[in-house]
C-alpha positions in Angstrom: 9.5 -56.3 -13.7 12.1 -53.7 -14.4 10.2 -52.4 -17.4 7.0 -52.3 -15.5 8.5 -50.3 -12.7 10.2 -47.9 -15.1 6.9 -47.3 -16.9 5.1 -46.8 -13.7 7.7 -44.2 -12.5 7.4 -42.4 -15.8 3.6 -42.2 -15.6 3.8 -40.9 -12.0 6.3 -38.3 -13.0 4.1 -37.1 -15.9 1.0 -37.0 -13.6 2.9 -34.9 -11.1 4.0 -32.5 -13.7 0.5 -32.2 -15.1 -0.9 -31.5 -11.6 1.7 -28.9 -10.9 0.9 -27.1 -14.2 -2.9 -27.3 -13.5 -2.4 -25.7 -10.1 -0.2 -23.0 -11.5 -2.9 -22.1 -14.1 -5.7 -22.2 -11.6 -4.0 -20.0 -9.0 -4.7 -16.3 -9.6 -3.2 -13.7 -7.3 -5.4 -10.8 -6.2 -4.7 -7.1 -5.8 -2.5 -6.5 -2.8 -1.3 -10.1 -2.8 0.7 -10.5 -6.1 3.8 -8.5 -5.2 3.7 -9.4 -1.5 3.6 -13.2 -2.2 6.6 -12.8 -4.5 8.5 -10.8 -1.9 7.8 -13.4 0.8 9.0 -16.2 -1.4 12.2 -14.4 -2.2 12.8 -13.7 1.5 12.0 -17.3 2.5 8.9 -16.1 4.4 5.4 -17.4 4.6 2.2 -15.8 5.8 -1.2 -17.1 6.5 -4.3 -15.5 5.2 -5.3 -12.2 6.9 -8.0 -12.6 9.6 -10.9 -10.4 10.6 -12.3 -9.5 7.2 -13.6 -11.3 4.2 -12.1 -10.2 0.9 -13.9 -7.4 -0.9 -13.7 -6.3 -4.5 -10.4 -4.4 -5.1 -8.5 -3.0 -8.1 -5.3 -4.4 -9.6 -2.3 -2.2 -8.7 -0.7 -0.2 -11.5 2.6 -1.9 -12.5 3.7 0.1 -15.5 6.0 3.2 -15.9 6.1 4.9 -12.5 6.9 8.3 -14.1 3.2 8.5 -15.2 2.5 9.9 -11.7 4.8 12.9 -12.2 2.6 15.0 -14.4 3.3 18.8 -14.0 0.1 20.1 -12.5 -0.6 17.3 -10.1 0.4 19.4 -7.1 -2.1 22.0 -8.0 -4.9 19.6 -8.8 -4.4 17.6 -5.6 -3.8 20.7 -3.5 -1.0 18.8 -1.8 0.2 21.7 0.3 -3.3 22.0 1.9 -3.3 18.2 2.4 -0.1 18.3 4.3 -1.3 21.3 6.3 -4.4 19.5 7.4 -2.3 16.4 8.3 0.2 18.4 10.3 3.2 17.6 8.1 6.0 19.9 9.3 9.6 20.1 10.4 10.8 17.1 12.5 7.7 15.0 11.8 7.7 11.3 10.9 5.5 10.6 7.9 4.5 7.3 6.2 3.5 7.2 2.5 1.6 3.9 2.2 1.6 2.5 -1.3 4.2 5.1 -2.3 4.5 4.0 -5.9 6.9 6.4 -7.6 7.5 8.4 -4.4 5.6 11.4 -5.7 4.2 12.3 -2.2 7.3 11.0 -0.5 9.6 13.6 -1.9 7.2 16.4 -1.1 6.8 15.3 2.5 10.5 14.9 2.8 11.0 18.6 1.9 8.4 19.5 4.5 9.8 17.5 7.4 13.4 18.6 6.7 16.6 16.9 7.9 15.2 16.4 11.5 12.2 14.5 10.2 11.8 11.2 8.3 9.5 9.8 5.6 8.9 6.1 5.3 8.0 5.2 1.7 6.1 1.9 1.9 5.1 -0.3 -0.9 4.6 -4.1 -1.5 6.2 -3.9 -5.0 10.0 -4.3 -4.9 10.3 -2.3 -8.1 8.7 0.7 -6.5 11.0 0.4 -3.5 14.0 0.3 -5.8 12.7 3.2 -7.8 12.2 5.3 -4.7 15.6 4.4 -3.3 17.3 5.5 -6.5 15.2 8.7 -6.6 16.0 9.6 -3.0 19.8 9.1 -3.7 19.6 11.2 -6.9 17.7 14.0 -5.1 19.9 13.7 -2.0 17.0 13.1 0.3 18.7 11.5 3.3 15.5 11.5 5.3 13.7 9.0 3.1 13.4 5.4 4.3 12.1 2.9 1.7 10.1 0.1 3.3 9.0 -3.1 1.6 5.7 -4.1 3.2 3.5 -7.1 3.2 -0.2 -7.6 2.5 -1.4 -7.2 6.1 1.7 -5.4 7.5 3.3 -2.2 6.4 6.5 -3.3 8.3 6.8 0.2 9.8 8.6 0.4 13.2 6.3 0.5 16.3 5.4 3.9 17.7 7.3 5.7 15.0 4.9 7.7 12.8 3.1 11.1 13.3 1.3 11.2 9.9 0.2 8.6 7.4 -1.1 9.3 3.8 -2.7 6.6 1.7 -2.9 8.3 -1.7 -5.1 6.6 -4.3 -4.2 3.1 -3.1 -6.8 2.2 -0.5 -9.0 0.8 -3.3 -6.3 -1.8 -3.9 -6.6 -3.3 -0.4 -8.8 -6.5 -0.4 -8.5 -6.8 3.4 -7.8 -3.3 4.8 -9.1 -4.0 8.3 -6.2 -6.2 9.4 -3.7 -3.9 7.6 -5.0 -0.9 9.5 -5.1 -2.8 12.8 -1.4 -3.6 12.4 -0.7 0.0 11.3 -2.0 1.3 14.6 1.0 -0.2 16.4 3.2 2.1 14.3 1.4 5.3 15.2 2.4 7.8 17.9 -0.2 9.3 20.2 -2.3 11.8 18.2 -1.1 10.5 14.8 -3.3 11.3 11.8 -4.1 8.9 8.9 -5.2 10.6 5.7 -6.9 8.6 2.9 -7.4 10.2 -0.5 -9.4 8.2 -3.0 -12.3 8.4 -5.5 -15.8 7.1 -5.6 -16.0 3.6 -7.0 -17.0 0.0 -6.4 -13.5 -1.3 -5.6 -12.8 -2.8 -9.0 -12.7 0.5 -10.9 -9.8 2.1 -9.0 -12.1 3.7 -6.5 -14.1 2.9 -3.4 -16.9 4.7 -1.7 -16.1 6.9 1.3 -18.7 5.2 3.5 -17.0 1.9 2.9 -13.7 3.3 3.9 -15.2 4.9 7.0 -16.9 1.7 8.1 -13.7 -0.4 7.6 -11.6 2.1 9.5 -14.1 2.1 12.3 -13.8 -1.6 12.5 -10.0 -1.3 12.6 -10.2 1.0 15.6 -10.2 4.5 14.1 -12.6 7.4 14.1 -13.0 10.0 11.4 -11.9 13.6 12.3 -12.1 15.2 8.9 -13.7 14.9 5.5 -12.9 17.1 2.5 -13.7 17.2 -1.3 -11.1 19.7 -2.6 -8.6 17.1 -3.9 -10.1 17.1 -7.4 -12.5 19.5 -9.1 -14.7 16.8 -10.6 -16.2 16.0 -7.2 -15.3 12.3 -7.4 -12.3 12.4 -5.1 -12.4 12.7 -1.3 -10.0 13.2 1.5 -10.7 11.6 4.9 -8.7 12.0 8.1 -8.7 9.5 10.9 -7.2 9.0 14.3 -6.9 5.9 16.5 -9.7 5.6 19.1 
């Protein structure tokens, strides 16, 4: 009897291990989920699936060397000063850089808003947040606040932001509607949300502007501006929204 019980326990243990391995191999994380799920597990948090929108095709976020975004003529190609002018980035303003990556826009916005302003550098990748924190310390930017966000929540404080820029990351959002609905709580009256992206089908690091506009409309925003100066090839676009 003892031998039978021991053999049965061994078989059950092997079966459990096999099932666990199968589930691990079968589970594939999708774009704005991978880093966020890891973050939640590390913090002991759990989050149910976002509601209000079926998942749409999206691109896998870049996870390599963040310095790739720091090429010399990016300011000129993107016309970042004109972008900030149109969004109203100025002294004393509170700006949010959503999907901040290396903090390329964060540091430029920080210089604009000055010591009386603040820039929230949000990303769901802990490595990006650590990178930005080190960068802000090295460049003595005391007005930069790194924020580790979640898939459907930027984790920005309520009623805290005058300007938001989503620079070349909207195409990574599988379910942008619940994310933007949550973002509305962080906006001050009259706040502007800028989205810069390129034409694409979602999977090729781009998404069509009509898709963005439709999703933002569903999230409770209306478009107040549309521009095509952010890249000379005519594939990029710059949209500005405000809450309804």
